[in-house]
VMD Tcl script that draws the C-alpha trace (Angstrom):
set ca {
  {-28.61 -39.04 19.72}
  {-27.87 -35.91 21.22}
  {-25.38 -33.61 19.78}
  {-22.08 -33.63 22.52}
  {-21.20 -30.54 24.50}
  {-18.31 -28.85 22.16}
  {-18.30 -25.40 24.64}
  {-15.62 -27.14 26.67}
  {-13.61 -28.37 23.73}
  {-12.72 -25.21 21.97}
  {-9.63 -23.37 23.21}
  {-9.43 -20.06 25.16}
  {-8.29 -18.47 21.34}
  {-11.91 -19.38 19.80}
  {-13.95 -16.63 22.06}
  {-11.60 -13.73 20.84}
  {-13.07 -14.87 17.16}
  {-15.50 -12.18 16.16}
  {-17.11 -12.64 12.38}
  {-16.73 -9.92 9.56}
  {-19.91 -7.93 9.25}
  {-18.75 -7.57 5.40}
  {-18.26 -11.51 5.19}
  {-21.45 -11.95 6.78}
  {-22.83 -9.49 3.71}
  {-21.50 -11.73 1.49}
  {-23.10 -14.68 2.95}
  {-26.65 -13.52 2.96}
  {-26.78 -10.85 -0.39}
  {-26.14 -11.86 -3.70}
  {-24.07 -8.57 -4.63}
  {-24.81 -8.00 -8.50}
  {-28.62 -7.45 -7.07}
  {-27.90 -4.50 -4.62}
  {-25.94 -1.48 -5.25}
  {-22.76 -2.52 -2.75}
  {-20.81 -0.36 -1.46}
  {-19.25 -2.75 1.25}
  {-16.92 -4.79 0.00}
  {-13.07 -4.15 -1.03}
  {-13.89 -6.57 -4.13}
  {-11.84 -4.84 -7.24}
  {-13.61 -4.67 -10.75}
  {-13.71 -7.66 -12.69}
  {-12.90 -5.43 -15.50}
  {-9.66 -5.28 -14.62}
  {-8.61 -8.83 -14.57}
  {-6.67 -9.21 -17.95}
  {-8.31 -12.98 -18.56}
  {-6.46 -13.43 -22.50}
  {-2.93 -12.37 -20.83}
  {-4.06 -14.96 -18.04}
  {-4.59 -17.18 -20.55}
  {-1.61 -16.91 -22.18}
  {0.64 -16.59 -18.90}
  {-0.97 -19.97 -17.94}
  {-0.33 -22.01 -21.18}
  {3.77 -20.11 -21.04}
  {3.84 -21.78 -17.13}
  {2.82 -25.10 -18.46}
  {5.00 -24.98 -21.64}
  {7.65 -23.71 -19.84}
  {7.63 -25.93 -16.22}
  {5.56 -28.59 -16.91}
  {4.64 -30.61 -13.90}
  {6.81 -28.52 -11.74}
  {3.79 -26.17 -11.44}
  {2.13 -28.35 -10.40}
  {3.86 -30.10 -7.60}
  {4.65 -28.33 -3.91}
  {6.72 -25.78 -3.94}
  {9.30 -24.48 -1.18}
  {7.61 -22.89 2.27}
  {9.11 -19.00 1.31}
  {7.70 -19.57 -2.21}
  {9.20 -20.42 -5.99}
  {12.63 -18.78 -6.39}
  {11.41 -16.86 -10.03}
  {8.61 -14.95 -7.99}
  {10.80 -14.01 -5.19}
  {13.21 -12.59 -7.79}
  {10.61 -11.21 -9.53}
  {9.27 -9.38 -6.47}
  {12.55 -7.73 -5.28}
  {13.27 -6.35 -8.30}
  {10.23 -4.56 -8.04}
  {10.70 -3.78 -4.80}
  {14.43 -2.71 -5.42}
  {15.39 -5.71 -2.41}
  {17.57 -9.10 -2.24}
  {15.50 -12.24 -2.96}
  {16.63 -13.32 0.93}
  {14.27 -10.61 1.84}
  {11.20 -11.67 0.34}
  {8.83 -14.20 1.50}
  {5.67 -15.15 -0.89}
  {2.56 -15.65 1.24}
  {-1.12 -16.96 0.56}
  {-2.31 -13.52 0.33}
  {-2.21 -10.65 1.94}
  {-4.35 -11.66 4.75}
  {-2.15 -14.43 5.71}
  {0.97 -11.55 6.01}
  {-0.71 -9.51 8.85}
  {-2.02 -13.43 10.63}
  {1.72 -15.12 10.50}
  {3.02 -11.12 11.49}
  {1.14 -11.48 14.43}
  {1.19 -15.25 15.32}
  {5.02 -15.05 15.02}
  {5.47 -11.36 17.60}
  {2.71 -11.43 19.62}
  {1.94 -13.33 22.81}
  {-1.50 -13.01 24.22}
  {-1.70 -9.42 26.72}
  {0.91 -8.09 24.30}
  {0.38 -4.54 22.99}
  {-0.70 -4.02 19.20}
  {-0.49 0.19 18.36}
  {-2.78 0.72 15.11}
  {-4.54 3.79 13.78}
  {-8.06 4.39 14.77}
  {-9.82 3.21 12.87}
  {-7.96 0.35 11.24}
  {-8.43 -2.57 8.50}
  {-11.08 -5.16 10.32}
  {-9.48 -8.19 9.18}
  {-6.39 -6.89 10.67}
  {-8.66 -6.32 13.77}
  {-9.76 -9.63 13.70}
  {-6.39 -11.22 13.40}
  {-4.87 -9.50 16.31}
  {-8.01 -10.06 18.43}
  {-7.88 -14.05 17.45}
  {-4.32 -13.87 19.43}
  {-5.37 -12.16 22.19}
  {-3.48 -8.91 21.44}
  {-4.34 -5.67 23.35}
  {-5.16 -3.56 20.51}
  {-4.58 0.34 20.92}
  {-5.95 2.68 18.33}
  {-4.45 6.41 17.53}
  {-7.01 8.69 15.82}
  {-4.95 10.48 13.04}
  {-4.73 14.31 13.60}
  {-3.81 16.72 10.14}
  {-1.18 18.38 13.15}
  {1.95 16.54 12.93}
  {2.49 17.62 16.75}
  {-0.42 16.51 17.85}
  {-0.38 13.41 16.15}
  {2.92 12.13 17.54}
  {1.36 13.29 21.11}
  {-1.19 10.74 20.46}
  {1.26 8.44 20.02}
  {3.57 9.41 22.87}
  {0.36 9.78 25.37}
  {-0.55 6.35 24.13}
  {2.83 4.74 24.56}
  {3.57 6.10 28.15}
  {0.12 4.83 28.86}
  {0.96 1.34 27.95}
  {4.68 1.53 29.96}
  {2.79 2.83 32.97}
  {0.56 -0.30 32.88}
  {3.85 -2.58 32.66}
  {3.03 -3.94 28.80}
  {4.98 -4.45 25.92}
  {4.36 -3.13 22.64}
  {5.15 -5.47 19.86}
  {4.48 -3.64 16.53}
  {2.77 -0.47 14.89}
  {0.36 -1.83 12.41}
  {-0.35 1.21 9.57}
  {-1.82 1.02 6.29}
  {0.05 4.21 5.17}
  {-1.29 4.36 1.94}
  {-4.78 5.60 0.85}
  {-5.80 3.26 4.29}
  {-8.50 0.55 4.50}
  {-11.16 2.05 5.79}
  {-10.69 6.04 5.78}
  {-8.83 6.28 2.08}
  {-6.24 8.87 4.08}
  {-2.24 8.65 3.25}
  {0.30 9.58 5.34}
  {3.10 12.00 5.03}
  {6.62 11.61 5.01}
  {7.03 13.63 7.99}
  {4.46 11.61 9.64}
  {6.01 7.96 8.55}
  {9.36 9.26 9.43}
  {7.67 10.72 12.71}
  {6.45 7.14 13.61}
  {9.73 5.50 12.77}
  {11.83 7.40 15.12}
  {9.00 6.61 17.65}
  {9.63 2.86 16.74}
  {13.43 3.48 17.46}
  {12.96 4.96 20.24}
  {10.55 2.53 22.22}
  {11.66 -0.58 20.90}
  {9.05 -1.97 18.87}
  {8.35 -2.81 15.25}
  {6.33 -1.53 12.76}
  {3.95 -3.90 10.16}
  {3.17 -1.45 7.07}
  {0.14 -3.09 4.93}
  {0.42 -1.99 1.68}
  {-2.11 -3.66 -0.71}
  {-3.46 -0.28 -2.64}
  {0.16 1.76 -2.82}
  {0.61 1.37 -6.08}
  {-3.26 2.40 -6.92}
  {-2.34 5.83 -6.90}
  {-4.80 8.09 -8.69}
  {-3.03 11.72 -7.67}
  {-0.11 13.45 -5.91}
  {3.07 12.14 -5.86}
  {4.48 8.69 -4.35}
  {5.49 8.56 -0.71}
  {8.46 7.01 0.41}
  {7.51 3.58 2.13}
  {8.06 2.87 5.57}
  {10.39 0.15 5.15}
  {12.60 1.97 3.11}
  {13.06 4.70 5.66}
  {14.09 1.57 7.96}
  {14.35 -1.75 6.57}
  {15.36 -3.23 9.54}
  {12.06 -1.99 11.79}
  {9.67 -2.36 9.36}
  {8.22 -5.20 7.79}
  {6.26 -4.43 4.79}
  {3.52 -6.62 2.91}
  {2.40 -6.77 -0.22}
  {-0.28 -8.32 -2.44}
  {-1.10 -9.19 -6.06}
  {-5.29 -9.08 -5.19}
  {-5.57 -5.23 -5.91}
  {-2.95 -5.16 -8.49}
  {-3.15 -8.48 -10.49}
  {-6.63 -10.55 -9.74}
  {-7.30 -11.82 -5.78}
  {-8.46 -15.08 -7.09}
  {-5.02 -15.98 -7.12}
  {-4.06 -15.35 -3.22}
  {-1.03 -14.18 -3.34}
  {1.02 -12.01 -1.20}
  {4.76 -10.90 -0.06}
  {6.43 -9.67 2.82}
  {9.79 -7.71 2.95}
  {11.83 -8.10 6.10}
  {15.39 -8.56 7.56}
  {15.95 -12.28 6.97}
  {15.88 -12.97 10.29}
  {12.40 -12.32 11.07}
  {11.77 -13.64 7.50}
  {13.08 -16.72 9.19}
  {10.44 -17.02 11.95}
  {8.07 -16.24 9.50}
  {9.37 -19.11 7.13}
  {8.57 -22.12 10.01}
  {5.44 -20.65 11.19}
  {4.36 -20.97 7.52}
  {5.31 -24.61 7.20}
  {3.04 -25.51 10.06}
  {-0.29 -23.15 8.37}
  {-0.01 -23.94 4.51}
  {3.31 -25.63 3.83}
  {4.03 -23.42 0.59}
  {1.98 -21.13 -1.36}
  {-0.09 -22.08 -4.35}
  {2.74 -23.04 -6.63}
  {0.94 -22.82 -10.13}
  {-0.50 -19.34 -9.33}
  {3.08 -18.25 -8.49}
  {4.49 -18.94 -11.92}
  {1.53 -17.30 -13.60}
  {2.15 -14.34 -11.58}
  {6.02 -14.41 -11.73}
  {5.25 -14.61 -15.47}
  {2.45 -11.57 -16.07}
  {5.09 -9.71 -13.86}
  {8.07 -10.15 -15.75}
  {6.44 -9.69 -18.74}
  {5.82 -6.65 -18.52}
  {1.71 -7.45 -18.74}
  {1.22 -6.14 -14.94}
  {2.28 -2.61 -15.68}
  {0.62 -2.73 -18.67}
  {-2.92 -3.74 -17.33}
  {-2.03 -1.47 -13.96}
  {-1.92 1.50 -15.71}
  {-5.68 0.78 -17.30}
  {-6.90 0.08 -13.80}
  {-5.76 3.30 -12.67}
  {-7.33 5.16 -14.81}
  {-10.41 3.15 -14.53}
  {-10.38 3.36 -10.87}
  {-9.68 7.05 -10.65}
  {-12.49 7.73 -13.13}
  {-14.87 5.84 -10.38}
  {-13.78 7.67 -7.92}
  {-13.67 11.21 -9.25}
  {-17.58 10.39 -10.28}
  {-18.63 9.09 -6.18}
  {-17.19 12.10 -4.76}
  {-19.16 14.37 -7.34}
  {-21.91 12.49 -6.56}
  {-21.45 12.55 -3.04}
  {-21.29 16.74 -3.35}
  {-24.31 16.63 -5.50}
  {-26.74 14.39 -3.25}
  {-25.88 13.83 -0.04}
  {-27.35 15.80 2.73}
  {-25.87 18.94 4.26}
  {-23.90 17.82 7.75}
  {-22.23 14.89 6.07}
  {-18.42 15.32 4.98}
  {-16.26 12.41 3.23}
  {-12.27 11.94 2.51}
  {-10.84 12.75 -0.89}
  {-8.60 9.86 -0.95}
  {-5.85 9.87 -3.62}
  {-5.86 6.26 -4.45}
  {-7.16 3.07 -3.47}
  {-10.27 1.41 -3.17}
  {-12.26 3.62 -0.33}
  {-13.64 6.59 1.29}
  {-14.72 7.70 4.51}
  {-18.19 8.81 5.59}
  {-18.97 11.01 8.48}
  {-22.64 11.85 9.93}
  {-23.25 14.39 12.44}
  {-23.13 13.04 16.27}
  {-25.62 10.76 17.46}
  {-26.34 9.04 14.10}
  {-25.87 5.36 14.04}
  {-24.81 3.74 11.31}
  {-25.49 0.31 12.89}
  {-28.81 0.68 13.30}
  {-29.45 2.47 9.86}
  {-27.55 -0.45 8.25}
  {-30.53 -3.39 8.44}
  {-32.96 -0.23 6.60}
  {-30.34 0.49 3.87}
  {-30.06 -2.94 3.34}
  {-33.77 -3.41 2.60}
  {-33.89 -0.75 0.95}
  {-31.36 -2.38 -1.42}
  {-27.96 -0.55 -0.69}
  {-25.04 -1.64 1.40}
  {-21.99 -0.40 3.16}
  {-19.65 -0.99 6.14}
  {-20.14 1.03 9.24}
  {-17.31 2.28 10.83}
  {-17.73 1.63 14.28}
  {-16.32 -2.07 12.97}
  {-12.90 -0.56 11.92}
  {-12.26 1.06 15.76}
  {-10.58 -0.87 18.21}
  {-12.19 1.35 20.80}
  {-15.75 0.64 19.30}
  {-16.66 4.55 18.28}
  {-16.94 5.75 15.24}
  {-21.09 5.12 15.14}
  {-21.31 8.28 13.23}
  {-19.13 7.03 10.08}
  {-19.53 4.59 7.14}
  {-16.88 3.12 4.49}
  {-17.75 2.93 0.91}
  {-15.91 1.67 -1.97}
  {-15.85 2.62 -5.35}
  {-13.89 -0.37 -7.47}
  {-16.40 -2.65 -7.46}
  {-19.89 -1.28 -9.36}
  {-20.73 -0.08 -12.35}
  {-20.48 3.73 -12.69}
  {-24.48 3.21 -13.61}
  {-24.80 1.56 -10.17}
  {-22.65 4.11 -8.46}
  {-24.67 6.27 -9.35}
  {-27.95 4.73 -8.71}
  {-26.62 3.97 -5.77}
  {-25.54 7.13 -3.89}
  {-28.65 8.82 -5.25}
  {-30.92 5.96 -3.55}
  {-28.22 6.03 0.23}
  {-28.70 10.12 -0.12}
  {-32.29 9.70 -0.33}
  {-32.46 7.03 2.80}
  {-29.85 9.44 4.57}
  {-31.91 12.59 3.97}
  {-35.17 10.89 5.65}
  {-33.15 9.80 8.65}
  {-31.36 12.96 9.64}
}
mol new
graphics top color blue
foreach p $ca { graphics top sphere $p radius 0.5 }
foreach p [lrange $ca 0 end-1] q [lrange $ca 1 end] { graphics top cylinder $p $q radius 0.2 }
display resetview
């Protein structure tokens, strides 16, 4: 029997979905069999297995069957209170999510109608771009420039263009700390400028901060949420500071905004994973998270420093890269005319993977860029992988 014609049955949104090149790599390739700078995976060395085992036992002893029952949509009280204490807010401003990625998606779902404009950086996080596209948002990217006045003017120009088209900006999406993919961090003056523009032009800011606590040098910069907690929605995640398999994140926002997110989430997953929430709360309140985080930061700093030194030693002339103060990534820029998408198959066939930078650019630019992760592989594999990638690039340039 012939299959039915499914195409007319799909919604209009389906046409706006696009595949993540990172996830496609994971489908096809055993990451342990190649030199993978591609994903944003934490190192398994940072997962405190014995501490997690102890926390799980304590949760079962303390909460019994309640830890395995359905829970509140906004998250279990003990975790919301623990996050509130850590972030310096009241629990009514905390919504627990099933990963930070869900936070991005639910904010877009609650705030954006088809055709509404989402401002973001250029480049920006691929997973966020996927979410914006799926809700048929009009994505406008603004490239970062070092000069504050020029950076402000670039945003003003983008905003004026939206207004002239009769469209509405719903929010600005930014990763101000150790951005994915570039690794760059916005200074306080830049954050204040963006908050000022949001007030002036009447849009919100979604501040995505999964890497904020992974700082290896320099001083912390005030969060955008702290500058205006009524206009900024702050997204946090346990994936990079605890373990991604728990799939837990949080949103800080005005309770009026959180109420809409709360109702929306009821139709998505009813509630975040309950047992995982109790374990995370125990891990947080016991001090084990901060103890483990210190080890994680030391490990990732050593890997970042190694990668930077290897790039300096082996990369051909004409290639530059960012120097991230924290996070998991840095960004390479090759000479104009280089196509990192076409080069990818050659690199993967040789056994090394990265993510082509153009996938992070809403306007499709950045063909001569690539993102590299330094958290996942061992120092030995980082070393061998950089040598191989440098050799391949030298033969191409």
